[in-house]
Steps between C-alpha positions, in 0.01 A plus 500: 500500500430870533732764356573843647352763271790733578816293458344196325656272762322166530414423860572153630229275639627547855527878471149527361357283776694684773402845369133401479485460878608858571251747638379770266410492136840552343797267479854635468707363212812329638706625204410868449309573824195649325154415631305255287130418526295201397298572188121505515491189282726299731311613813174379343662172399630446854165592649333231292772252597438582869130421458539138389678330796216565750244385245699184429548433872135547590381312195730202556420485872127502429503280188739232626417529871866550593630518854696800630842342436417443134367855463818640658713288265309634200533855637875459540528367146296788357710751695821348359361513145403864545843592639670327206285669236469846657825643356400389148174697528670825607547784252659830602436861409656836590158642592241382746191442285159534665305177523179647358 
């Protein structure tokens, strides 16, 4: 789980997931109130993780000739796996690092 760089408070799974759906780049620490940002490393990791579900869906639909219900079931499963693993991939920083 991610830790606040300011107060070293470890965020819970639910807090991390809830904060990730806020608009804007920063996420406010529930303990100290300081703005935290995802590190460049964790944003890259999450970007790669976002790439695989569509590839798996399209590949399985084409390779196994699946119907729409099966594809939706696989999509729901992949979405659940991503939501469960997302908080473990998050790392926080006090500064917003540029991607490039």
